[in-house]
Backbone as a ProteinNet text record, in pm:
[ID]
protein_1_A
[PRIMARY]
XXXXXXXXXXXXXXXXXXXXXXXXXXXXXXXXXXXXXXXXXXXXXXXXXXXXXXXXXXXXXXXXXXXXXXXXXXXXXXXXXXXXXXXXXXXXXXXXXXXXXXXXXXXXXXXXXXXXXXXXXXXXXXXXXXXXXXXXXXXXXXXXXXXXXXXXXXXXXXXXXXXXXXXXXXXXXXXXXXXXXXXXXXXXXXXXXXXXXXXXXXXXXXXXXXXXXXXXXXXXXXXXXXXXXXXXXXXXXXXXXXXXXXXXXXXXXXXXXXXXXXXXXXXXXXXXXXXXXXXXXXXXXXXXXXXXXXXXXXXXXXXXXXXX
[TERTIARY]
13928	13833.1	13995.8	14003.8	14149.8	14191.3	14319.3	14370.2	14301.4	14321.7	14219.2	14302.7	14309.4	14402.1	14308.3	14308.7	14240.5	14279.9	14159.2	14220.5	14118.5	14262.7	14207.7	14185.5	14266.1	14172.1	14187	14111.7	14098.9	14163.8	14193.9	14262.5	14160.7	14174.5	14110.1	14204	14163.7	14210.8	14209.9	14100.4	14020.4	14134.7	14172.7	14269.8	14404	14432.7	14531.9	14662.5	14747.3	14824	14740	14708.9	14692.3	14819.8	14876.1	15034.2	14955.6	15000.6	14926.5	14819.3	14709.8	14585.9	14495.2	14620	14488	14444.9	14518.9	14458.5	14371.3	14382.4	14208.5	14096.4	14078.1	14041.4	13951.1	14056	14029.5	13978.8	14004.7	13968.3	13823.2	13767.2	13635.3	13567.7	13601.7	13530.3	13470.3	13534.1	13517.5	13440.5	13473.9	13281.1	13187.4	13190	13056.7	13007.1	13082.9	13035	12995.9	13017.8	12987.5	12840	12875.2	12762.2	12652.3	12650.9	12523.3	12545.4	12594.1	12528	12432.7	12474.3	12428.9	12311.1	12318.3	12171.7	12107.6	12098.7	12014.2	11990.8	12045.4	12055.6	11955.3	11989.2	11890.2	11727	11706.4	11538.7	11523.4	11587.4	11534.4	11467.7	11564.9	11558.7	11449.8	11444	11331.6	11161.4	11158.7	11018.1	11047.7	11117.7	11102.1	11011.8	11108.1	11056.9	10957.9	10907.6	10774.6	10673.7	10561.1	10442.7	10358	10339.3	10293.4	10356.2	10439.7	10503.6	10505.5	10459.8	10396.2	10320.7	10364.4	10223.9	10267.1	10239.6	10322	10376.2	10393.6	10472.9	10620.3	10623.9	10722.1	10752.3	10716.1	10779.2	10882.9	10814.8	10901.7	10959.3	10978.8	11098.9	11203.4	11152.8	11261.1	11318.7	11281.6	11327.2	11423.5	11409.4	11469.2	11612.8	11598.3	11705.7	11818.1	11746.7	11791.5	11905	11813.3	11917.1	11994.5	12032.8	12067.5	12225.2	12193.6	12333.2	12381.8	12310	12341.8	12470.3	12385.6	12457	12533.6	12592.2	12708.8	12793.7	12772.8	12888.7	12950.7	12835.4	12935.5	13035.5	13009.9	13079.3	13197.5	13187.9	13291.4	13402.7	13417.8	13460.9	13605.4	13528.9	13656.5	13723.5	13646.6	13664.4	13795.8	13797.6	13866.1	14013.4	13972.5	14081.9	14196.1	14085.1	14180.6	14187.3	14185.8	14243.4	14364.9	14444.9	14564.4	14653.1	14575.2	14670	14721.8	14867.6	14938.8	14902.1	14854.7	14827	14659.6	14575.6	14467.9	14382.6	14461.5	14398.7	14265.1	14168.3	14103.4	14054.8	14037.7	14059.5	13914	13890.6	13770.9	13671	13617.1	13524.5	13505.1	13544.6	13574.6	13488.1	13497.8	13485.7	13314.1	13291	13186.8	13051.4	13113.4	13023.4	12972.7	13138.8	13070.3	12982.6	12992.2	12856.1	12724.7	12721.2	12589.9	12530.7	12665.7	12605.3	12546.5	12595.8	12570.4	12439.7	12504.5	12359.6	12206.9	12224.4	12034.6	12073.2	12207	12127.5	12016.2	12079.7	12018.7	11857	11868.7	11754.1	11634.2	11681.2	11632.7	11503.9	11612.7	11570.1	11469.3	11453.5	11377.8	11189.6	11237.7	11111.5	11059.5	11128.6	11045.2	11007.3	11125	10999.4	10874.3	10903.5	10752.5	10604.4	10688.9	10583.7	10559.2	10645.6	10649.8	10508.3	10557.7	10446.9	10293.6	10305	10175.2	10128.6	10171.3	10100.2	10035.9	10121.2	10089.3	9935.1	9936.4	9835.9	9716	9741.4	9600.3	9528.3	9637.4	9649.6	9587.6	9576.7	9527.4	9421.6	9383.4	9284	9214.2	9249.6	9130.7	9117.8	9126.3	9125.8	9076.7	8945.5	8821	8901.5	8948	8980.1	9127.3	9188.6	9327	9366.7	9324.1	9362.1	9328.1	9235.8	9141.3	9281	9352.5	9388.5	9521.8	9595.5	9722.5	9722.4	9734.8	9714.2	9868	9908.9	10082.9	10040.9	9976.6	10111.7	10106	10037.3	10039.7	10223.2	10193.2	10356	10458.7	10444.5	10589.3	10631.8	10457.2	10441.5	10546.1	10498.6	10593.4	10722	10750.9	10923.4	10964.8	10922.4	10976.3	10995.6	10922.4	10901	10971.1	11009.1	11117.4	11299.2	11312	11427.4	11440.6	11378.8	11397.1	11391.9	11337.4	11315.5	11450.8	11484.7	11641.2	11778.6	11729.6	11900.4	11876.1	11739.9	11727.1	11815.6	11724.9	11789.2	11930.7	12000.3	12153.6	12191.8	12171	12202.7	12198	12115.4	12120	12241.9	12228.6	12323.2	12458.3	12519.8	12661.5	12658	12556.7	12601.7	12617.9	12567.6	12630.8	12747.7	12786.7	12892.5	13013.3	13022.5	13137.7	13216	13124	13215.5	13284.4	13246.2	13346.7	13448.5	13495.7	13666.8	13704.7	13768.5	13822	13978	13967.8	14106	14166.6	14129.2	14217.9	14147.1	14232.8	14168.9	14114.3	14160	14156	14030.5	13976.6	13838.2	13848.3	13812.5	13816.7	13744.4	13701.6	13621.7	13731.6	13620.3	13736	13643.2	13520.4	13461	13476.3	13396.8	13406.7	13250.8	13218	13097.7	13096.4	12975.7	12930.2	12953.8	12889.9	12874.3	13076.2	13156.7	13258	13393.9	13295.2	13356.9	13322.8	13209.9	13157.2	13250.8	13258.7	13320.6	13494.3	13529.1	13670.3	13639.5	13525.8	13546.6	13608.6	13609	13700	13604.9	13479.1	13382.6	13253.7	13201.8	13033.4	12970.1	12878.9	12866.8	12665.7	12679	12486.2	12370	12401.7	12347.4	12311.6	12433.3	12474.8	12375	12395.7	12356.4	12210	12165.3	11995	11938	12018.6	11936.3	11966.1	12090.8	12134.9	12014.1	12001.6	11875.5	11716.2	11670.4	11571.5	11522.1	11637.5	11624.6	11645.8	11704.4	11706.8	11597.6	11546	11400.4	11284.4	11296.7	11201.1	11232.1	11315	11357.5	11413.3	11407	11399.1	11253.9	11248	11110.7	11021.3	10999.3	10875.4	10826.8	10944.9	10859.2	10853.9	10962.1	10936.3	10812.6	10772.8	10613.3	10486.5	10543.1	10414.9	10422.8	10520.1	10554.5	10507.9	10524.9	10461.8	10306.4	10260.9	10084.6	10057.2	10085.7	10006.1	10021.8	10169.9	10136.8	10020.1	10013.8	9918.1	9794.3	9752.9	9606	9628.4	9722.1	9740.3	9696.2	9788.2	9784.2	9599	9530.4	9443.9	9316.4	9391.4	9298.6	9323.3	9405.5	9437.4	9417.1	9414.6	9356	9170.3	9124.3	8996.8	8941.1	9089.2	9013.5	9024.5	8998.5	9035.9	9157.2	9163.8	9354.3	9363.9	9292.5	9341.6	9425.7	9318	9425.2	9511.5	9514	9683.3	9750.7	9771.9	9835.8	9907.1	9833.9	9851.5	9982.2	9858.7	9967.6	10105	10092.8	10259.3	10343.8	10293.6	10356.1	10418.9	10366	10428.5	10516.7	10406.1	10474	10602.7	10668.8	10736.7	10904.2	10942.7	11044.2	10988.2	10936.2	10939.2	10977.1	10922.2	10965.4	11106.7	11169.1	11275.9	11439.2	11366.8	11502.1	11510.2	11351.9	11371.8	11455.8	11398.4	11487.9	11673.2	11662.2	11829.5	11865	11867	11913.7	11885.5	11739.3	11751.6	11865	11903.2	12015	12150.4	12192.7	12318.7	12361.7	12232.8	12195.8	12232.1	12116.1	12131.3	12294.2	12344.4	12483.5	12582.5	12574.5	12588.1	12582.5	12448.9	12410.2	12524.1	12445.9	12550	12690	12714.9	12902.6	12911.5	12848	12877.9	12899.5	12787.9	12749.9	12800.7	12821	12947.4	13055.3	13129.4	13218	13208.1	13303.5	13269.7	13401.3	13522.6	13671.7	13668	13608.9	13563.8	13512	13486.6	13475.5	13585.6	13635.9	13731.6	13736.1	13864.3	13846.4	13812.5	13811.6	13806.7	13632.8	13612.7	13433.3	13337.1	13418.3	13355.6	13344.2	13478.6	13484.5	13378.3	13385	13293	13116.5	13074.6	12952.5	12921.2	13020.5	12994.2	12968.2	13033.2	13045.1	12885.1	12837.8	12739.8	12636.7	12523.5	12447.2	12462.9	12591.8	12674.8	12616.7	12676.6	12776.6	12657.8	12580.9	12555.4	12368.6	12324.1	12190.9	12150	12269.5	12255.6	12266	12297.6	12274.6	12202.5	12136.5	12051	11891.5	11882.9	11765.1	11716.2	11784.4	11789.6	11748.3	11817	11849.4	11690	11695	11508.9	11411.6	11379	11250.3	11254.3	11382	11395.6	11333.7	11364.9	11342	11189.5	11147.1	11012.5	10865.3	10919.9	10770.3	10787.6	10684.1	10617.7	10705.2	10592.3	10602.8	10723.1	10837.1	10980.1	11020.9	11086.8	11135.4	11061.8	10928.5	10879.8	10889.3	10926.4	10987.6	11093.6	11221.3	11333.8	11364.1	11281	11316.1	11294.6	11115.4	11170.4	11272.4	11309.6	11389.2	11536.1	11585.5	11687	11620.4	11511.4	11483.9	11491.4	11394.1	11457.6	11323.3	11272.1	11169.7	11104.5	10998.7	10896.2	10853.7
11994.3	11853.3	11871.2	11833.2	11762.6	11642.8	11618.5	11471.9	11398.4	11255.8	11127.4	11077.8	10973.1	10845.1	10729.2	10612.9	10487.5	10516.2	10453.6	10464.3	10306.6	10238.3	10144.1	10089.5	10195	10203.7	10367.7	10381.4	10505.9	10503.5	10629.3	10666.4	10798.2	10708.3	10786.4	10835	10988	11095	11145.4	11078.9	11150.8	11091.3	10972.7	10921.8	11020.3	10960.7	11022.5	11003	11012.3	10909.8	10931.5	10837.9	10843.2	10756	10679.2	10664	10491.7	10476.5	10368.9	10365.6	10467.6	10470.7	10410	10340.4	10294.2	10196.4	10112.1	9954	9997.5	10127.6	10126.1	10166.7	10236.8	10254.9	10137	10037.5	9915.2	9822.3	9836.5	9779.5	9797.1	9927.5	10030.6	9965.9	9963	9954.5	9818	9730.9	9563.7	9553.3	9595.3	9592.1	9634.9	9782.2	9811.8	9702.6	9664.6	9564.7	9409.1	9368	9260.3	9281.9	9386.3	9440	9459.4	9557.2	9544.7	9417.4	9338.8	9198.1	9143.9	9126.8	9017.5	9068.1	9229.4	9302.9	9269.8	9324.5	9287.4	9125.5	9039.1	8906.1	8837.1	8919.3	8824.1	8867.8	9029.2	9064.4	8991.4	8936.7	8875.8	8726.3	8709.7	8557.2	8568.2	8662.1	8646.6	8672.3	8806.8	8786	8647.5	8603.6	8484.4	8401.2	8353	8228.6	8248.5	8377.2	8352.6	8426.7	8343.9	8373.6	8479.1	8531.6	8685.4	8768.6	8736.3	8873.5	8852	8752.4	8772.1	8877.1	8932.9	9075.4	9207.1	9251.5	9352.1	9402.5	9548.4	9602.9	9564.6	9405.6	9351.4	9269.5	9236.8	9133.2	9299.3	9447.1	9538.8	9560.7	9566.8	9569.2	9464	9349.6	9226.8	9273.7	9333.9	9402.3	9447	9569	9641.6	9603.6	9502.1	9483.8	9389.5	9334.3	9262.6	9358.5	9493.3	9579.5	9639.4	9703.1	9699.5	9594.1	9473.5	9365.5	9414.4	9417.1	9427.2	9569.8	9680.6	9853.4	9769.6	9744.9	9745.4	9642.4	9568.8	9500.5	9470	9627	9717.9	9804	9849.6	9955.3	9841.2	9819.4	9771.3	9719.6	9576.3	9549.5	9608.4	9689.6	9780.9	9894.5	9997.7	10021.7	9959.9	9835.4	9773.9	9776.1	9733.4	9707	9805.7	9935	10068.6	10086.5	10090.7	10169.8	10121.3	9986	9903.2	9962.3	9959.1	10043.7	10101.1	10090.4	10241.4	10267.5	10210.6	10217.5	10272.5	10355.8	10372.9	10377.9	10293.6	10213.3	10151.7	10161	10135.7	10038.3	9900.3	9885.4	9981	9976.6	10019.3	9991.8	9863.4	9748	9771.1	9716.6	9728.9	9859.2	9942	10069.7	10090.5	10076.1	10057.5	9937.8	9879	9701.3	9826	9881.6	9950.4	10108.9	10153.1	10208.1	10200.2	10079.8	9999.7	9971.8	9896.5	9836.5	9988.5	10025.9	10163.3	10275.5	10260.8	10339.5	10259	10147.9	10049.5	10067.2	10032	10024.9	10165.2	10276.2	10443.6	10407.6	10371.8	10413.6	10311.1	10169.8	10071.1	10111.2	10153.1	10250.9	10338.3	10465.6	10570.2	10488.7	10383.5	10338.8	10223.5	10176.1	10067.5	10191.6	10251.9	10440.3	10445.5	10444.2	10516.8	10375.8	10239.9	10141.8	10124.8	10191	10178.8	10281.7	10364.5	10509.3	10470.9	10377.8	10358.8	10236	10169.8	10074	10121.7	10213.7	10242.6	10330.2	10417.5	10467	10394.8	10298	10199.1	10108.1	10064.2	10067.5	10139.9	10249.4	10336.8	10446.5	10457.8	10528.9	10463.5	10360.1	10263.1	10085.9	10116.4	9947.3	9876.1	9856	9719.8	9744	9767.6	9754.3	9696.5	9696.2	9655.8	9520.7	9463.9	9256.7	9229.5	9335.3	9306.1	9393.2	9528.8	9631.6	9526	9528.1	9517.8	9355.7	9260.2	9139.2	9070.7	8958.7	8867.3	8928.9	8894.1	8915.8	9044	9151.3	9273.8	9310.3	9264.3	9307.4	9233	9136.4	9089.4	9183.4	9166.8	9278.1	9358.4	9516.4	9617.4	9568.1	9497.6	9453.2	9438.5	9348.2	9305	9416.3	9543.3	9610.1	9722.9	9728.9	9840.2	9792	9669	9608.4	9630.9	9598.6	9589.6	9702.6	9828.2	9969.1	10046	9952.6	10035.3	9952.9	9866.3	9779.1	9871.6	9824.1	9908.7	10073	10154.1	10258	10274.9	10239.7	10268.9	10151	10110.8	9990.7	10107.1	10168.4	10334.4	10399.3	10433.6	10525.1	10487.4	10365.4	10326.8	10314.4	10254	10260.3	10351.7	10478.7	10619.4	10664.1	10624	10681.8	10569.8	10495.7	10405.9	10370.1	10467.4	10470	10591	10685.4	10834.5	10815.8	10878	10971.8	11050.1	10980	11061	11109.9	11265.1	11294.1	11304.9	11236.1	11209.5	11058.3	11023.2	10927.5	10929.7	11036.1	11056.4	11154.1	11062.2	11005.3	11116.1	11253.4	11220.5	11275.8	11093.3	11084	10926.9	10876.3	10760.4	10598.2	10652.7	10490.7	10619.9	10492.8	10543.4	10592.9	10730.5	10759.9	10797.4	10761.5	10763.4	10979.3	11061.6	11190.4	11269.1	11185.6	11232.8	11175	11093.4	11003.1	11109.3	11115	11242.9	11344.3	11394.2	11500.4	11531.8	11391.3	11369.7	11364.2	11340.1	11332.3	11451.9	11430.3	11541.7	11608.2	11539.5	11639.2	11652.9	11700	11705.2	11620.6	11628.9	11503.6	11548.2	11644.9	11678.7	11579.2	11452.2	11369.8	11344	11252	11201.9	11273.9	11426.6	11535.4	11507.1	11563.4	11533.1	11372.8	11275.6	11154.1	11164.6	11175.4	11205.3	11270.5	11400.4	11479.7	11436	11393.1	11295.2	11200.7	11122.9	10951.5	11024.5	11096.4	11171.4	11216.6	11301.3	11360.6	11210.4	11112.4	11003.4	10932.5	10932.9	10814.8	10865.5	11030.9	11109.1	11146.4	11246.8	11331.2	11265.1	11165.5	11098.5	10999.3	10953.2	10867.5	10915.8	11106.9	11181.7	11220.8	11298.6	11318.6	11255.7	11088.5	11024.9	11000.4	10983.6	11024.5	11092.3	11212.1	11357.8	11331.6	11278.3	11287.7	11188.5	11048.3	10972.1	11007.9	11110.5	11165.6	11244.1	11312.7	11435.1	11339.5	11230.3	11203.5	11137.7	11092.2	10974.4	11078.5	11197.1	11292.6	11330.1	11357.3	11430.9	11331.8	11184.4	11095.7	11025.6	11151.2	11140.5	11198.4	11313.5	11457	11453.1	11393	11355.7	11190.2	11107.8	10992.9	10993.8	10869.8	10826.6	10799.5	10815.2	10841.8	10700.8	10546	10466	10508.2	10497.7	10551.1	10640.4	10713	10835.9	10746.7	10606	10582.1	10463.5	10376.9	10307.5	10373.2	10527.8	10526.5	10607.4	10660.1	10681.8	10556	10491.4	10381.8	10261.5	10308.7	10231.3	10355.2	10469.6	10620.8	10668.5	10622.8	10713.5	10643.3	10489.2	10469.1	10493.2	10445.3	10474	10626.9	10712.3	10859.1	10885.3	10852.5	10889.4	10841.5	10666.9	10635.1	10730.3	10756.4	10844.2	10937.2	11028	11173.5	11116.4	11050.7	10985.3	10942.6	10891.4	10837	11016	11008.6	11158.6	11257.6	11280	11374.2	11338.5	11224.4	11174	11189.6	11110.2	11126.8	11264.3	11334	11502.3	11562.1	11527.5	11607.8	11542.9	11419.5	11315.4	11395.2	11439.9	11480.9	11620	11709.9	11828.1	11868.7	11783.1	11749.4	11734.2	11698.1	11615.6	11747.7	11828.1	11912.7	12044.9	12090.2	12238.1	12218.8	12295.7	12317.2	12282.5	12161.3	12153.3	12165.3	12231.9	12225.8	12314.2	12402.2	12509.2	12402.3	12274.6	12173.9	12138.6	12117	11994.5	11886.2	11852	11739	11584.9	11534.9	11455.9	11424.2	11587.2	11612.8	11559.8	11584.8	11601.2	11444.8	11344	11208.6	11130.2	11181.5	11119.4	11076.2	11284.6	11294.3	11184.1	11191.9	11126.4	10943.2	10900.6	10790	10730.5	10870.4	10843.8	10769.4	10765.9	10740.6	10583.4	10578.5	10444.8	10359.7	10416.8	10305	10329.2	10457.3	10468.3	10395.4	10458.3	10362.4	10205.5	10182.4	9943	9954.5	10026.8	9995.1	10039.1	10196	10239.3	10180.5	10175.7	10046.3	9911.8	9881.8	9710	9782.1	9828.7	9926.6	9945.1	10079.7	10136.4	10067.1	9993.7	9874.9	9811	9757.6	9612.3	9658.2	9826.3	9881.8	9918.8	10004.9	10034.7	9980.5	9878	9791.7	9673.7	9663.5	9587.8	9458	9422.8	9259.4	9206	9307	9261.2	9218.1	9323.2	9364.4	9205.4	9123	9049.1	8934.9	8933.6	8814.7	8798.5	8921.5	8880.2	8815.8	8884.4	8865.1	8739.7	8671.2	8577.2	8455.6	8516.8	8433.1	8389.8	8495.2	8497.5	8468.5	8408.7	8406.6	8525.3	8611.2	8720.6	8725.2	8785.9	8770.9	8989.8	8944.7	9073.4	9107.6
6711.4	6783.6	6799.6	6991	7023.4	7020.1	7036.4	7072.5	7142.9	7087.2	7209.3	7185	7280.2	7306.8	7343.8	7286.1	7333.7	7480.6	7596.6	7673.8	7723.4	7836	7869.2	8001.2	8067.1	8230.4	8305.2	8389.4	8443.9	8564	8582.8	8720.3	8774.5	8944.9	9042.8	9076.9	9091.7	9141.2	9253.7	9319.6	9462.7	9541.8	9583.5	9645.9	9679.3	9827.5	9865.3	9960.9	9949.6	10097.3	10212.9	10269.2	10411.4	10494.6	10439.5	10490	10597.3	10717.2	10755.4	10795.7	10807.1	10812.8	10748.3	10653.6	10522.4	10543.4	10653.7	10718	10845.1	10869.8	10975.2	10904	10768.7	10703.2	10606.5	10606	10545.2	10626.8	10764.6	10871.5	10894.9	10893.7	10915.7	10798	10644.3	10514.1	10546.3	10563.5	10604.8	10712	10809.8	10891.8	10903	10851.4	10780.1	10698.8	10524.8	10451.1	10533.4	10642.6	10668.1	10772.1	10840.3	10862.5	10806.5	10703.1	10559.8	10529	10479.6	10398.9	10526.2	10640.5	10808.1	10802.4	10863.2	10841.1	10683.3	10605.8	10495.1	10397.3	10513.7	10462.6	10574.9	10647.9	10795.8	10782.8	10743.5	10711.5	10609.9	10456	10330.7	10399.6	10526	10548.8	10612.5	10704.2	10807.7	10711.2	10653.9	10573.6	10526.5	10403.7	10273.3	10399.3	10548.9	10635.2	10738.4	10742.1	10829.5	10710.7	10735.2	10631.3	10676.5	10841.6	10824.6	10826.9	10741.9	10614	10508.5	10411.4	10327.2	10272.3	10313.7	10237.7	10194.3	10070.4	9973.2	10105	10173.2	10190.3	10208.4	10261.5	10346.6	10213.3	10171.9	9924.6	9911.8	9904.2	9842.6	9955.2	10050.5	10143.7	10106.1	10124.2	10068.3	9930.4	9836.8	9722.7	9745.2	9832.7	9889.5	9952.7	10023.1	10056.3	9955.3	9908.9	9755.3	9691.9	9672.1	9627.2	9645	9779.6	9901.7	9883.9	9944	9892.6	9746.4	9682.5	9506.5	9478.7	9556.6	9530.3	9654.3	9758.9	9830.5	9748	9716.5	9604	9534.2	9472.6	9343.7	9387.3	9511	9550.5	9673.6	9812.6	9873.2	9804.7	9788.9	9749.8	9649.9	9564.2	9510.4	9585.4	9686.8	9784.7	9862.6	9869.9	9967.3	9879	9762.5	9700.5	9715.8	9637.5	9592.9	9758.3	9870.5	9944.6	10013.3	9989.6	9991.1	9910.1	9754.3	9676.9	9645.2	9594.3	9561	9425.9	9325.9	9213.4	9194.3	9181.4	9216.9	9020.8	8990.8	8843.7	8842.6	8716.1	8712.9	8565.2	8485.8	8371.4	8303.5	8177.7	8118.5	8134.5	8143.1	8147.2	8274.8	8339.2	8524	8582.7	8499.2	8531.2	8535.1	8406.3	8359.8	8411.7	8444.5	8508.1	8635	8738	8873.7	8831	8729.1	8658.6	8662	8616.7	8577.7	8719.4	8819.2	8917.1	9029.1	8996.4	9088.2	9089.3	8967.9	8837.3	8870.1	8872.3	8836.6	9016.4	9083.3	9243.3	9267.4	9220.4	9290.6	9210.7	9036.1	9015.1	9064.9	9077.9	9141.2	9333.5	9364.9	9524.9	9487.9	9405.2	9389.4	9349.5	9290.7	9221	9296.3	9420.1	9515.8	9581	9606.9	9738.1	9633.4	9546.6	9469	9533.7	9463	9457.6	9607	9678.4	9862.1	9937.3	9804.6	9850.7	9794.7	9690.3	9650.7	9732.9	9795.1	9838.1	9940.7	10022.5	10158	10158.6	10004	10034.2	9946.2	9908.8	9908.7	9999.7	10123.8	10255.9	10306.6	10283.2	10410.1	10367.4	10231	10161.3	10115.1	10081.5	10023.8	10105.8	10211	10332.3	10221.4	10192.7	10165.9	10044.6	10000.8	9814.7	9810.8	9946.4	9900.3	9881.2	9953.7	9915	9708.3	9693.6	9541.2	9468.3	9463.1	9420.3	9409	9512.7	9522.5	9577.3	9451	9456.7	9480.9	9522	9488.3	9322.4	9238	9121.1	9105.1	9133	9119.6	9175	9272.2	9379.4	9258.1	9222.9	9159.3	9055.8	8963.4	8851.4	8810.4	8929.4	9019.4	9023.5	9130	9138.2	8985.5	8920.8	8811.9	8709.2	8681.2	8583.8	8635.8	8815.6	8802.5	8788.7	8848.2	8824.4	8668.2	8593.4	8400.1	8382.9	8406.2	8371.1	8410.4	8548	8624.7	8488.4	8467.8	8412.6	8244.6	8166.3	8072.3	8018.9	8141.8	8139.4	8158.8	8229.7	8239.8	8120.6	8107.7	7947.6	7869.6	7847.6	7733.1	7775.9	7859	7946.3	7915.8	7971.1	7952.6	7806.5	7701.6	7570.7	7478.3	7531.4	7480.8	7562.3	7657	7703.4	7700.5	7624.9	7623	7452.4	7405.2	7229.8	7218.4	7365.5	7360.4	7353.7	7256.2	7288.6	7341.1	7447.9	7513	7518.3	7582.8	7550.1	7696.9	7806.6	7940.7	8009.4	8121.1	8181.4	8304	8377.9	8551.7	8554.7	8641.1	8729.2	8880.7	8897.9	9018.9	9143.5	9137.5	9279.7	9339.1	9384.3	9467.1	9417.4	9309.5	9259	9111.7	9017	8885.5	8849.6	8784.9	8753.2	8598.1	8566.1	8434.4	8362.6	8451.5	8439.2	8428.4	8525.7	8495.9	8371.7	8300.6	8221	8077.1	8036.7	7964.9	7969.7	8071.5	8083.7	8025.4	8031.9	7980.1	7821.2	7811.1	7609.8	7519.8	7405.4	7293.5	7232	7193.7	7122.9	7160.1	7116.7	7179.2	7207.9	7365.7	7372.2	7419.1	7329.7	7385.1	7396.5	7262.4	7307.8	7446	7511.1	7656.9	7749.7	7709.8	7800.3	7834.3	7689.8	7681.4	7780.1	7684.7	7771.7	7903.8	7952.5	8099.4	8148.8	8109.5	8145.4	8183	7996.7	8074.3	8111.8	8135.5	8189.4	8388.3	8423.3	8572.2	8645.1	8529	8555.2	8551.1	8503.2	8477.6	8576.4	8612.2	8725.7	8925.4	8844.2	9016.4	9018.2	8935.8	8943.5	8920.4	8883	8852.2	8945	9034.3	9170.6	9251.7	9260.1	9380.6	9356.9	9220.7	9253.1	9268.8	9248.5	9299.2	9400.1	9499.5	9624.7	9690.3	9634.9	9688.9	9655.6	9581.5	9545.6	9654.7	9677.2	9725.9	9893.6	9959.4	10113.8	10074.7	10009.8	10032.9	10059.2	9982.8	9991.8	10092.5	10141.1	10305.1	10402.2	10417.5	10499.3	10526	10398.5	10429.9	10499.9	10457.1	10563.1	10654.1	10746.6	10841.8	10926.3	10855.9	10944.9	10981.6	10880.5	10832.2	10908.1	10921.9	11024	11152.2	11192.7	11316.1	11411.3	11479.4	11594.7	11583.7	11561.9	11493	11354.8	11253.3	11133.1	11107.7	11179.2	11195.6	11233.1	11380	11460.2	11313.1	11239.9	11139.4	11028.3	10982.3	10906.3	11001.5	11072.6	11125.2	11133.1	11191.8	11201	11135	10998.7	10852.6	10771.5	10804.6	10686.5	10761.6	10836.2	10951.3	10890.1	10874.9	10854.3	10675.4	10638.7	10442.8	10407	10500.9	10482.4	10472.1	10636.3	10698.9	10596.7	10576.8	10429	10366.8	10267.4	10140.8	10161	10270.6	10320.7	10314.3	10401.5	10399.7	10242.1	10164.1	10058.2	9957.5	9939.9	9884.1	9896.3	10040.7	10054.8	10054.2	10028.9	9976.7	9861.8	9758	9622.4	9562.9	9638.1	9600.4	9542.3	9705.5	9695	9570.5	9582.1	9456.6	9327.3	9305.9	9152.5	9136	9283.8	9290.8	9240.8	9271	9338	9157.7	9116.3	8947.8	8845.4	8872.8	8778.3	8833.3	8939	9008.5	9048.7	9055.6	9078.4	9315.6	9380.3	9472	9569	9490.3	9516.5	9618.1	9677.5	9812.7	9940.7	9929.1	10069.3	10024.7	10162.4	10224.3	10111.6	10100	10045.3	10105.2	10202.3	10248.2	10300.9	10334	10344.8	10232.3	10117.8	9951.3	9903.6	9972.7	9969.5	10019.6	10199.3	10235	10210.9	10156.8	10089.4	10008.1	9882	9776.5	9742.6	9894.1	9965.1	10056	10110.5	10217.1	10105.4	10000.4	9999.1	9932.3	9888.5	9846.4	9979.7	10082.6	10222.6	10317.1	10384.7	10469.2	10494.2	10379.2	10349.3	10339.1	10267.2	10262.8	10416.1	10531.8	10669.4	10714.2	10639.8	10734	10747.5	10567.4	10611.7	10635.3	10634.6	10742.4	10944.5	10923.4	11112.1	11137.9	11090.1	11079.3	11079.9	10910.5	10898.1	11000.7	11037.8	11163.9	11289.3	11335.1	11485.4	11465.3	11362.5	11332.4	11305.1	11261.4	11175.4	11312.9	11370.2	11460.4	11489.3	11372.6	11337.5	11285.9	11189.1	11168.2	11339.3	11388.4	11503	11638.5	11576.7	11698.4	11643.1	11510.6	11431.3	11462.4	11448.9	11499.9	11635.1	11745	11883.2	11882.6	11845.9	11870.1	11781.9	11659.3	11652.8	11691	11772.4	11890.5	11930.4	12019.2	12155.3	12273.6	12232.2	12270.5	12369.4	12466.6	12552.6	12454.3	12388.4	12353.4	12440.4
[MASK]
++++++++++++++++++++++++++++++++++++++++++++++++++++++++++++++++++++++++++++++++++++++++++++++++++++++++++++++++++++++++++++++++++++++++++++++++++++++++++++++++++++++++++++++++++++++++++++++++++++++++++++++++++++++++++++++++++++++++++++++++++++++++++++++++++++++++++++++++++++++++++++++++++++++++++++++++++++

């Protein structure tokens, strides 16, 4: 067994000296963070204050926007501090707090996508029974369960990783990551790896399987239904699929980068792609849904006194 040390902090090894450019990066990140907060808060307020938007689909969107704020807050302030810092170290407890925030954000996002696809499936395939199947009580239960499941699964993940005896404290990333810490362990981490694979399958492939199933059903209805049915499906499902693909591509690269050697790629590109799913998605969603969903777009225009 290798010698281990009591780790009180981690060093983030992906940062490099950018000279005076760090102030430009700081400015760009803080502007992006302000836009993310403003866009998501705006749509949350619009949905909550407008009774015509108190429908299951918009309530699920509201939960998604809250999650975007939560995930962004778990990353952006941390990045801003690290960009200006000369020594890129993170206290042990703060590192695991960030892991908890980032991982719960990702899990909630996938579960919300699955719930929204199920909602669209009921609305398009069973329009007459939709109101009795997707009641307000059921909407609340689905949202609460998705958040509770995410918190519980990540609590177990961090509980398995935090007691590990580590032989190093350098994480080759710009933010804290659970698998990077597991790889620093001095002894066998079979339990961590098995649980990680199982919970990744449950939290990722489970929702994706449900999404694929529901959209196959929706496509069947669209091909056999009227033009109006196809238009309704297209208007509500297109932003959902675009958001899902955007998030999945970013998250997939992060998973691949953790599991395989990606040093063949330029370092700047690796950093950008590893941050994409956490920085761009929280802006992509409110812009996409705000522009594509006519009810939200019309309400926003009315709110600011623009002509619809």
